[in-house]
N, C-alpha and C positions, 0 to 999 in steps of 0.2 A: 410653607407647604400650601401656599395657593400658586406658587408659579410649578411645582412640583404636581402638585393637579393638572392644572393645564398643560403640563408637559406630556404626563401620562395620557390624559384625553388628548391629544396632539395624536400621540403613539399608537391611541387606541383609532386613529382615523376616525373623530365624530364629529358633529359641526356642534362646537363650543356655543356659540351665542344661543342655539337650542336648549342642548343639552343642559345651560346656567339654570334656568327654566324648572329643573325638575331637581332638586334635592337627593331626593330618595335614590337617585340612579346614579349619582357621581360615583360611588364606592363601587358598583361594579365592573363601569368604565377607566376606572383607577386601576383595578387591578387586572382587569385585562392589556393594559395600556403598558403595564409593570411588565404583564407575563412578555408582550414584544420585546420591549424594550429590551430584556437578560437574553431576550431569544437571539437576538442580535447581538450581544454584548460575547456571549457564548459561542456564537459565530466565529467575530474578529477575533476571539483567541486561538481559538480552533485553525481557522483560517492560515495565522500571524506564525503558529507554532508548525504546522506542516510545512512551509515555506519556509521558516528557518532552517531547517533539514534540506531541506530542496534548497538552497543556496550554501546548505553549511560550506566551511573553509573559503569563503569569500569575504574581500573586504567590507561588502556593502552587504550584506548578509542579513546583518539585525534591522535596517534601514529597510532592504526588499518585504521584509517579514510584515515589519511592523505596518509599510505602504500597504502589504496587500489584503493584512490581516483587518485594517480600515475598510478598505474598496470591500471586500467580500460581507465583514459586517452587516456595512449599510445596505449592501443587495439582498442580506438574509432579511432585513427590518424592515425594508421596502417592499418585499416581499408578502411577507407577514404584515403588514399593516395593509396592504391591499386586499390579502385573503380574508382578514376579518370584515375589514368596512365593506367588503361587495356581497356578505350574504345578506338576503335582503328578507327581514324578518316580518314584513309585511305580507309574505307569501304562505301559501299550504306549506305544510310540515313536511311532505317528501317533495315540493319542489326544493324547501330549505335544504332538506340533505340531498337532492339532487344536482344542487347550483356545489352544494359542498363537497363532493365526492371525490371531484377531478382535487381539491382543494388539499383535501386531507389527504389523497394520495401524495401530492407534490411533498406536505408538510413533513411526510413520513419520511422522503427521499431525503428531504434536508434533513431532517434528523441523524439520518444513519451518513451522511456528508461528516454533519458535525461531530458528531458521537467519534469518530475514528481518532481524528487527531487527540482528541482529549483521552483516548482510549490506549494510546501507546503513550502519552503522558503516566497515565496512571499505573501502568503496568512496564514504567520504563526500564526496571529492577530486574524484573524476569527477561524481558524484551533482549537485555543485551547479555546477559547468559546465553540464552537460545541464540542468539548471535553466535556467539563465542564458539558455541558445539554447531553451526551450520556450515561456518566458514571453513572450521577443522575437516567438517567432513566433506565440504565441496575441497579444499584441498587435497584430501587423501584420495578421494574420485578421481583427480585430477592429474596424480601421482601415478594411480593404478590404469590409468587410461593409458597414460605415456608410456610403460613398463610395458602393457601388453602390445601395445604398438613397436616398442623395440622389442620384443621379446620375437612377433613375427616379423620382422625385417630381418633377424640375426637369427635365426634359428638354427642355422647348419653351425654358425660359430660358438652358439651357446651351447648347439647339443655337442659339438666337439670338446668344449673347459669342460662339463661335467660326466662326457667319456674318457676323461685324462683325470679325472680327479677320484674318479672311479680306480680306474688301473695305481695312481700311486696309491689309494688307503689302501687297495689290496696288495698293495706291494709291502709296503709299511708291515702290514700285518702280520704278510710271511716273512720279512725280515725277520722280528719280532719274536719270530717263534724258533725262526732257525738260529738264532742266539742263543738261543733257552739251552736247542740241542747242543750248542757247541761247547756251554758251560759242562752240561752235561756230559759231555764226552769229555771235556778234559778234565776232569775232575772223577772219570771213570763211571759211572753209574749205568748200569745196565738196564737197558729200557730195548722195545720192540725198533727203534730206530739210531740206536745208539748198541759201542761194540763193548764197552764195559772196560776201556783198555786206560789205565787212569796214565795221566800226560799230554805234551802237545804232539801224537802221533800221526799218521798219515791220514788216518779214517778225522781227524782236527784240523788239520791241514785242509784235504779237501773240501770242509764246510766252510772255513774261512774263506779258501776261495770263489766260494758259488757267494760269499756273503758280501764280498768284497766288487763282484760285478753285479748282484744285487743294486750294492748303494749306490756305484756308477750309473744304472741305470736310472736307479731312483731320484740321484740327482739332476739327468736330463729329463725326467721327466717333472719334478719341480718347474723347472726354468721355461719348460716350456708353458707349464700351467701358467707361472707371471709370466709369461708372454702372453698367452692366451687373454688372460685378467688383464694385463695392460692396454691391449687392444680392444677391448671391450669396454671400458673404462673413458679408453679418448672416445669410443662411440657415442656414451654415454654423455661426452661431455659437450661431445659435436651437437647431439638432437637434443642439449636442455634440460636432459634430465639429473643432472648433477643441481641443476639451479634451483630446482623444483623443493624445498625445505619447508615445513611444518611452519608455523609461525609460532614464533615466542611469546613468553607473557605479553610484555612490552609491545609487543609487535603485535595481537592480538587487542589489545586494549586501542593502541591507535586507531585498526580496522573496526573497531567498535564504535571510537567517538564518530569518527566522517563517516558513518552509514548513513545512507538515504534512504528518505519517504518510504520508495518500494522495497527497501531491505526488513525497511523496522515494521512495514506493514505484512509480509509476508512471515515474520518472525513471528508477530503477532498472533494469525492465523495457526501458523503451527504448536503456540501454547497451547490450544484445543486438543491437542491430541500427545497422545503417549507414543515412543518410539516406535514400536510395533504397533501403530495405527487402531490402537482404540482410541475412544474418545477420555479425555481425562475430564472429570465431571467438574472437577472446584473452578479450573479456569474456565470451561466454556459456559458454567452458567454464570460466574461472574463476568466474564465480556459482557453477552447477551444482555445480563439486565442492565447492564451500561448503556448499551446499546439501547434498550427497551426505553428506560429511562429519558431518554434524551428525543426521543422518538415522541412518549408521550407529552413530554415538556414542550414540544413543536407543536406536536397540535392541539395543546389544550386553550387556547386563543378561541378555538375553530367550536370546540367542544363547548364552550364556556357560551359562545355563541348561539350555537344549535342551541344548548338545553334553556336557555334564558326565554321568559315568559316574553311576548311580545307587553313593550311599557309605553309608558308616557310621552320617552321620546319619540320611540320606534313611529309613535301612531301620531306625533307633532310632526315626526319629519314625515311622515307619508302624505297628509296632509301640504305639507308643504312642499312637498312632488305635485301631489293632484293641481297645484293651484299656482306653481310653477307650468306645469303641462297647459292647466288652462289659458293662462295668460300669457303662454307661447304660440297657442292654436287664435287667440283673440287678435296677439300681434302679427299672424300671419292672414287672418281675414283680413284686418286692417290695410294692409301692406297689399293685399290682392285688389280690395276697393278703390283703393289707390290709382294701383298700377290699371285698373280696369276705366275709373277716371280720366286720368292722364291720357289712356286711348283714345277712348270717345272725343275728347274733346280735342285730340289731335286728327282723328276723322274726318268731327265736325267742321274742322278748321281747311281742311282738307278739301271736301267737298264745297266748300264755302266759295275758296280761290278756282276749283274748277270752274264752277257755275259761271261768277265773272268773268274770266277769259271767255268762256261759251257768249256770253250778252258782247264783248265786245268785238267777236268774231261776228256779229249775224249785225252789230249794228257799221261793221263797215262793210 
């Protein structure tokens, strides 16, 4: 336990030799150090998980994720250690708050960065479902865009097809009605448009001849419609419309599995809202509270250091710093005095040497 305690002391950035003299303060700094350590650990897991999706599909994706996760965790750990240890408890409360404000803002930013990848893991199932919906909607929108562009490009040809189909449908309805009239004419049923004479007489033959002409023209219309539709299909094939198809279940699952960090992050943001744009309260507050939890966890060491009263360790540390400053000042004064003495000696020697030269000159 002594090794664990000293490890957490080191994590909190204290002067261990000084803290060891005050047992009442040990647990406080063990707690601060443990918080800093686990913040770095969560940062490593978060960064590694995020990079795993960035490099997903590569042979070394796991190695890259582990390496970056370790580096990211160490960077956050070192930053938190510096943030907490740099707060001067011997300053006034306002000055401590002023010192801590940029560090708290930085801690909030770090908390948000750490929380995001872990939120992606917590809501993994929901994100997968949202990605399926997003990919299908994106593909439908792409197909609609291509169709609109195709319709604009071949508006004359499409209008001609629609006209031929309308004429074909109208003619088919007319032929159907004329066949019924021919049947009534043959059986001798009297109507406004039939003679009422039983048998295949002149009227029936005339109707049959008209029907034959209409059916011949209908065949011509059908052929023309088929030709126009074949031309349209060829143009669709050439423009790539036939290659755009909605993903099947297996294809959709494969696309979701290789989705990158940006797509998953966007899907997590989409979970906060319903398809009609209204806020999904359950998902919105769940995601928000997880982020707030990590922000608070990241800011906790700073808050603990700010809220704690100045203890014996802080006083002793201040005395050591004061003594160090005083010692540094005395060392400076000693160095200055030495330099002054050396300079005076050098000047005196130069004067004596110059005097000797003058005396020698006068003697000559």
